[in-house]
C-alpha positions in Angstrom: -64.4 46.1 -53.3 -61.3 44.6 -51.9 -58.3 44.1 -54.2 -56.6 40.6 -54.3 -53.6 42.1 -52.4 -55.9 43.1 -49.5 -57.3 39.6 -49.4 -53.8 38.1 -49.2 -52.8 40.5 -46.4 -56.0 39.7 -44.5 -55.4 36.0 -44.7 -51.8 36.3 -43.6 -52.8 38.5 -40.6 -55.4 35.9 -39.6 -52.8 33.1 -39.9 -50.3 35.0 -37.8 -52.9 35.8 -35.2 -53.9 32.2 -34.9 -50.2 31.1 -34.7 -49.5 33.4 -31.8 -52.7 32.3 -30.0 -51.8 28.7 -30.4 -48.2 29.4 -29.3 -49.3 30.7 -26.0 -52.1 28.2 -25.4 -50.4 25.1 -26.6 -46.8 24.6 -25.3 -45.9 21.8 -27.6 -47.0 23.7 -30.6 -45.0 26.7 -29.5 -41.8 24.6 -29.2 -42.3 22.9 -32.5 -42.8 26.1 -34.4 -40.2 28.2 -32.7 -37.6 29.9 -34.8 -34.7 28.1 -32.9 -36.3 24.7 -33.5 -36.8 25.4 -37.1 -33.2 26.6 -37.4 -32.0 23.4 -35.7 -33.7 21.3 -38.5 -31.2 22.9 -40.9 -28.1 23.5 -38.8 -28.2 20.7 -36.2 -28.5 20.8 -32.4 -26.2 23.1 -30.3 -26.2 20.7 -27.3 -23.1 19.1 -25.7 -21.2 16.3 -27.6 -23.0 12.9 -27.1 -20.3 11.5 -24.9 -21.1 14.1 -22.3 -24.5 12.5 -21.7 -24.1 9.9 -19.0 -24.7 6.2 -19.9 -28.2 5.4 -18.8 -28.5 3.3 -15.6 -30.2 0.5 -17.5 -26.9 -0.6 -19.0 -25.2 -1.0 -15.7 -25.0 -4.3 -13.8 -24.7 -3.7 -10.1 -22.1 -5.5 -8.0 -23.3 -8.8 -6.7 -23.3 -8.7 -2.9 -20.2 -10.5 -1.5 -20.7 -13.3 0.9 -18.6 -12.1 3.8 -17.1 -14.8 6.0 -18.7 -15.4 9.3 -15.4 -14.8 11.2 -12.9 -11.9 10.8 -9.7 -11.0 12.6 -9.3 -7.8 14.5 -7.1 -6.3 11.8 -6.6 -3.2 9.5 -4.4 -1.9 6.7 -1.8 0.6 7.8 -0.7 3.3 5.3 1.9 5.9 6.1 1.6 8.6 3.4 1.9 12.2 2.5 -0.6 14.2 0.6 1.6 14.2 -2.5 1.5 10.4 -2.4 -2.2 10.3 -3.3 -1.8 8.9 -6.9 0.6 6.2 -5.8 -1.6 5.3 -2.9 -4.7 5.1 -5.1 -2.9 2.7 -7.4 -1.9 0.5 -4.4 -5.3 0.7 -2.8 -7.2 -0.2 -6.0 -5.2 -3.4 -6.3 -5.7 -4.3 -2.7 -9.5 -3.8 -3.1 -9.8 -5.7 -6.4 -7.5 -8.5 -5.4 -8.6 -9.0 -1.8 -10.5 -6.4 0.2 -13.8 -6.2 -1.8 -14.4 -9.7 -0.5 -13.1 -9.3 3.1 -13.7 -5.5 3.8 -11.0 -4.8 6.3 -10.6 -1.2 7.4 -7.8 1.3 6.6 -5.8 3.6 8.9 -3.9 6.4 7.1 -1.1 8.2 9.0 0.7 11.4 8.1 3.0 13.8 10.0 0.8 16.6 8.5 -3.0 16.8 8.2 -4.4 15.0 5.2 -6.0 17.3 2.7 -9.7 17.0 1.8 -8.7 16.1 -1.7 -6.6 13.2 -0.5 -9.4 12.0 1.7 -12.0 12.3 -1.1 -9.9 10.2 -3.5 -9.3 7.5 -0.9 -12.9 7.3 0.3 -14.0 6.8 -3.3 -12.1 3.6 -3.7 -13.6 1.5 -0.9 -16.7 0.7 1.1 -14.6 -0.2 4.1 -14.1 2.0 7.1 -11.3 4.5 6.7 -9.6 6.6 9.4 -7.1 9.4 8.9 -4.6 10.2 11.7 -2.0 12.8 12.5 1.4 11.5 13.9 2.4 13.2 17.2 5.4 15.4 16.7 7.6 13.6 19.2 6.9 10.3 17.4 8.2 11.6 14.1 10.9 14.3 14.5 14.5 13.9 15.5 14.7 13.9 19.3 16.2 16.9 21.0 18.8 14.8 22.8 20.4 13.7 19.5 23.8 15.4 18.9 23.0 17.3 15.7 26.7 18.0 15.0 27.4 14.3 15.1 24.3 13.4 13.1 25.0 16.0 10.4 28.6 14.8 10.0 27.3 11.3 9.6 24.9 12.4 6.9 27.6 14.3 5.1 29.8 11.3 5.1 27.0 9.1 3.7 26.3 11.6 0.9 30.0 11.6 0.0 29.9 7.8 -0.1 26.7 7.7 -2.1 24.7 5.8 0.5 21.1 5.6 -0.4 19.0 8.2 1.6 22.2 9.0 3.4 21.6 12.7 3.6 17.9 12.5 4.4 16.5 13.4 7.9 12.8 12.7 6.9 13.8 9.2 5.8 15.4 8.6 9.2 12.3 10.0 10.9 10.2 7.5 8.9 12.5 4.6 9.8 12.4 5.4 13.5 8.6 5.9 13.5 8.0 2.6 11.7 10.5 0.8 14.0 9.0 1.9 17.3 6.0 4.2 17.2 3.4 3.4 14.5 1.8 0.7 16.6 1.4 3.2 19.5 -0.8 5.5 17.5 -4.2 6.0 19.1 -6.1 4.8 15.9 -4.3 1.5 16.0 -4.9 0.7 19.7 -8.2 -1.0 18.8 -6.5 -3.5 16.4 -4.4 -6.7 16.8 -3.1 -7.3 13.3 -2.1 -5.1 10.4 -1.1 -5.2 6.7 1.4 -2.5 5.7 0.7 -0.8 2.4 3.0 1.5 0.5 2.5 3.8 -2.6 3.0 2.4 -6.1 3.1 -1.3 -5.2 1.8 -4.1 -7.3 -0.3 -6.9 -6.0 -0.1 -9.6 -8.7 -2.5 -12.3 -7.5 -5.9 -12.8 -6.1 -5.8 -13.4 -2.3 -8.9 -15.5 -1.8 -8.2 -16.5 1.8 -7.9 -14.3 4.9 -4.2 -14.0 5.9 -5.2 -12.2 9.1 -7.2 -15.2 10.3 -4.4 -17.5 9.2 -1.9 -15.5 11.3 -4.3 -15.6 14.3 -5.2 -19.2 14.2 -1.7 -20.4 13.6 -0.1 -18.1 16.2 2.0 -16.3 13.6 3.5 -12.9 14.5 5.3 -11.8 11.3 4.7 -12.4 7.6 6.8 -11.3 4.6 7.2 -11.8 0.8 10.7 -10.6 0.1 14.0 -11.0 2.1 17.3 -9.6 1.1 20.6 -8.1 2.4 20.8 -4.7 4.1 23.5 -2.1 3.2 26.3 -2.6 5.7 27.1 1.1 5.5 23.8 2.0 7.1 24.0 -0.2 10.2 27.7 -0.2 11.2 27.1 -0.6 14.9 23.6 -2.1 15.0 24.6 -5.7 15.6 27.1 -4.8 18.4 24.2 -3.0 20.1 21.9 -6.0 19.5 24.5 -8.4 21.1 24.9 -6.1 24.1 21.1 -6.1 24.6 20.6 -9.9 24.4 23.5 -10.5 26.7 21.9 -8.2 29.2 18.4 -9.7 28.6 18.8 -13.4 27.8 15.4 -14.1 29.3 13.7 -12.1 26.5 15.1 -14.2 23.7 12.6 -16.8 22.6 13.6 -20.5 22.6 13.6 -21.9 19.1 14.1 -18.5 17.5 15.3 -17.6 14.0 18.8 -16.5 14.9 20.0 -18.8 12.1 18.3 -16.4 9.6 20.4 -13.5 11.0 23.7 -15.0 11.7 25.9 -17.8 10.2 28.0 -18.2 13.3 25.5 -18.4 16.2 25.1 -14.7 16.6 28.7 -13.5 16.7 28.3 -11.6 13.4 25.3 -10.4 11.4 24.9 -11.7 7.9 22.7 -8.6 6.9 19.6 -10.6 6.1 16.3 -8.9 6.7 12.7 -9.1 5.7 11.7 -6.2 3.4 9.3 -4.4 5.6 7.4 -2.4 3.0 5.2 -5.5 2.9 4.5 -7.0 6.2 1.5 -8.6 7.8 2.1 -8.8 11.5 0.8 -8.9 15.1 0.7 -5.4 16.7 0.7 -7.0 20.1 4.1 -8.5 19.4 5.6 -5.0 18.9 3.7 -3.9 22.0 5.1 -6.7 24.1 7.8 -6.5 26.7 10.7 -8.0 24.7 10.4 -5.8 21.6 9.4 -2.7 23.6 12.6 -2.9 25.7 14.6 -3.8 22.6 13.4 -0.7 20.6 13.9 1.7 23.6 17.5 0.4 24.0 18.3 0.9 20.3 16.6 4.3 20.2 18.8 5.5 23.1 21.8 4.6 21.1 20.9 7.1 18.4 21.7 4.9 15.5 18.6 6.0 13.6 20.3 9.4 13.2 24.0 8.8 13.8 23.9 6.1 11.2 20.8 5.2 9.1 19.2 2.3 10.8 16.2 1.1 8.9 12.9 -0.3 10.2 13.4 -3.4 8.1 16.5 -4.8 9.9 15.2 -3.6 13.3 11.8 -5.4 12.7 13.5 -8.4 11.3 16.0 -8.8 14.2 13.2 -8.2 16.7 11.0 -10.9 15.1 13.8 -13.4 14.6 15.0 -13.1 18.3 11.8 -12.7 20.2 9.5 -15.0 18.4 9.8 -18.7 17.5 10.9 -19.4 14.0 7.6 -21.1 13.2 5.8 -17.8 14.0 7.5 -16.1 11.0 5.6 -16.8 7.8 6.7 -16.5 4.1 3.6 -15.6 2.0 4.8 -17.5 -1.0 1.3 -17.2 -2.6 1.1 -13.4 -2.5 2.6 -11.9 -5.6 4.1 -8.5 -4.8 6.3 -5.8 -6.2 7.9 -2.8 -4.6 10.6 -1.3 -6.9 13.0 -2.7 -7.8 12.2 -6.2 -6.3 9.3 -8.5 -6.6 8.1 -11.9 -5.6 6.1 -13.8 -8.2 4.5 -17.1 -7.1 5.6 -20.2 -9.1 3.9 -23.2 -10.5 0.4 -24.1 -9.3 0.4 -21.1 -7.0 0.6 -18.8 -10.0 -2.4 -20.4 -11.6 -4.4 -20.6 -8.4 -4.0 -16.9 -7.7 -4.7 -15.8 -11.3 -1.4 -14.0 -11.1 -0.4 -11.6 -13.9 3.3 -11.4 -13.1 5.9 -13.2 -15.3 7.1 -16.3 -13.3 10.5 -15.8 -15.0 10.9 -12.3 -13.5 11.1 -13.1 -9.8 12.9 -11.1 -7.1 15.5 -8.8 -8.6 16.0 -9.5 -12.3 14.7 -11.3 -15.3 16.1 -14.7 -16.2 15.1 -17.4 -18.5 17.0 -20.5 -19.5 16.1 -21.9 -22.9 17.0 -25.5 -22.6 14.8 -26.6 -25.5 11.0 -27.1 -25.4 9.4 -26.6 -23.1 10.9 -23.3 -21.9 12.4 -23.7 -18.4 11.7 -20.9 -15.9 14.4 -20.4 -13.2 13.1 -19.3 -9.8 15.0 -16.2 -8.7 13.8 -16.2 -5.0 17.1 -18.0 -4.4 19.5 -15.6 -6.2 22.6 -14.7 -4.2 21.1 -11.4 -3.0 18.0 -13.1 -1.7 17.9 -14.4 1.9 15.1 -16.9 1.3 17.5 -19.8 1.3 18.6 -18.8 4.8 15.0 -18.7 6.0 14.4 -22.2 4.5 17.6 -23.4 6.2 16.4 -22.6 9.7 13.7 -25.3 9.3 16.1 -28.0 8.0 
């Protein structure tokens, strides 16, 4: 006869045999009765933290398709950048897309004097559905020309450093100013376009731009648009105006009738008042720069060497070119585009601020913050007309 212990062992053996058979023949049973599963009931799962599980697609609302306008201008954004500018450019580009380009879908052209890294390209392409092209600047369009007297140029840089002139000792900055003055519009990637909007790293675009500024420029025959105008540093352009006067004396037929000389000079052109449009924001006509008048003007200035012997900037060169070779009505102040490039900004005032859903403080306009509390309601003072702004001179040429 079998003892009770033998019966117990026989039953346990039968149970274990059935368990193993079921584990191999029934997958779900095997998972449910596995040692690891039983242990998890006591200790908890060893999986990743919950936040590492992506949010299911069912919670996402896809973008509604934008109704693109039937008509577009032949235009692009132009961005001069280095690989190290990627974070600042991403910030600028995100604002451009959210405030304007998601609706209008204009392309981008990125230019660099060195090849763009794949990391840079990947970050940029992730921000837009628009066409993006990356271009390399030809060496002779960027670097200091061989005919420049380096001894003279280096002495000038040393003097500017001694006198604390901003970017006074920088050759790359001079390369950039010369390139923006007379070469960017010659780049092969831009030959297909008529209009451009210049974008810099780390800007702020404060307002929705719900209309197409390119089409407006095209339909109204505008050639240059700005948001901020101010005075140039005299120490950077000591001889520029003398060379300008020599050029226009020799080429009076290139100067446009009804031009904006009054913006540049308070005495009919004898002296330069230093006013210029701040060119880190500009929406303009590429064909204007490619035209005979400006082309001859730039070539003349370039031969003088002032980009390296002094520190001529693209802002005064573009501004003087636009003011002399276009009619004043062809230069447009984008009063409704809120924009900041350190340390200055333009913030639309009154109804324009509300219409554009602007997030800038109307009391912080142009260069500094100013409020005048004259009792309720609080009065906001527009600083577009502070002494270091040239907007009043722009207004005056139309009076």
